[in-house]
Steps between C-alpha positions, in 0.01 A plus 500: 500500500522156340146400397612148397600392850265242653332608823630325814341460839657689790761293681545492875837416663357158593382429144777595254458469122481151349787479257615141562515195277213278391472132591226238474560389859315724746755487784789543256321788329464678832866437585614651168253787502750759615423713807205384706339621817713511813278233654541262205877551486531440875289185478722367220811580702358296788433204269854513362646532850295206623615287207863583577449416866330174405802403291756604759335311784432190289857474368699614803610147591530328163880484525752596232329488162595486135237635260447311175339676204372339182207447266169358619442347155742206491333158545638219713668322209693810381880512528484829691254354750754227570774761534290698748430186700871421527577859598245485779648176631856633507395819677316299764805277551706817554267597785288767333126552498385511138277801434300538178196679366298198609349415163545219243782438252849588619363615835344160557813322379733682741260447791462135411874440485549667837221293656642176362836591653339565839520878493235765581320698232315832491277646229414870462215509252325794338129547432450512123194535273566142390541321831843346562453210740774403747701192418473198736860512622481805726540489878388860523290698255435874502285694256542869426289758324780736401791395279742738672422353844559150367832610351611633838443155651680318221808717555502573873558145627736367232876458487497443123275500195475226238334572167399213276348554155187713511306787352434864582445430869830317532687777317332762717608323820848427365576857394353644817738286708791600276404868533482474880849349511638747244371801693612365837149466639583139577846347528676281246262208532556235231272514197506163324374446146416131456490383139794620292331450162202711608687788667813529284331707225388750765852520639635553146253785449594664830867485408467599134249781553471624856866467599611627159272804528610565857155459655639237738853415610682178408506420872121491498508184290731337753213507745337213310602136545412310182491122537318176421615332823266506803791376711718794398216745560433368851870490586565857391191625681597318820860627480379858457247470782757366745821666381370841396191552714590299809203263494503262796266209547388561856195411704224746397315726738157390616204668328242686704142414405363822649709695246354303212830319449525151356786257545736355243304310234524124532420238236134404489426125490334397178592819313669304221282366226 
């Protein structure tokens, strides 16, 4: 018998051992704490299901979207903010709803450009320890507790994905979209990298290392459209949406309020600063 083993309290089926991770946030600590009681796990499942339902019903009538990713840290006078603003405008002119994470920086720029061009905008924000406030150019704003639920919304309603310069969050979203296309979980939706100077070193690394080592195929790099032209990006996205996926601009169905559905977002007067 091992005398060095620490004594442990008896565990019931509803209270399994605590072997999960440690976090300073109480709700996050409970989420990462490994197996919990059946009641706690069921309650969390209900919260996740409700958040998914909230997103589905809120976004059911937003129309064909293009999701724009990018850093929240670029100020209004930055060259990439201007690029994001022009991208948003061209997407709106092509008839798309511009969807972003709803925050500042590139997300604000794309929403602002779409608004200035007369197009609708949607923001899917995430609750963070350091609060990320919605930008003032959103016709519809949703806030989620779980990152994975938010990611579902950013992908589900979009015909293409546009990544402008950003950090870990942008790379996470970019590679997740690329993985979904690569594995056939979603079809060959365009993935546009805006900002050649920023993204070219990454493309060089993918080709020189990952393709060379055989961890990805050369065709995987062809999934990316690398450009500095918002006009080219919008044109190629529109061509793919219509030619490949059969998008038709038809009169939308009417939402039903008793199902929690909301209509297509429309520009709000006075939203521009």
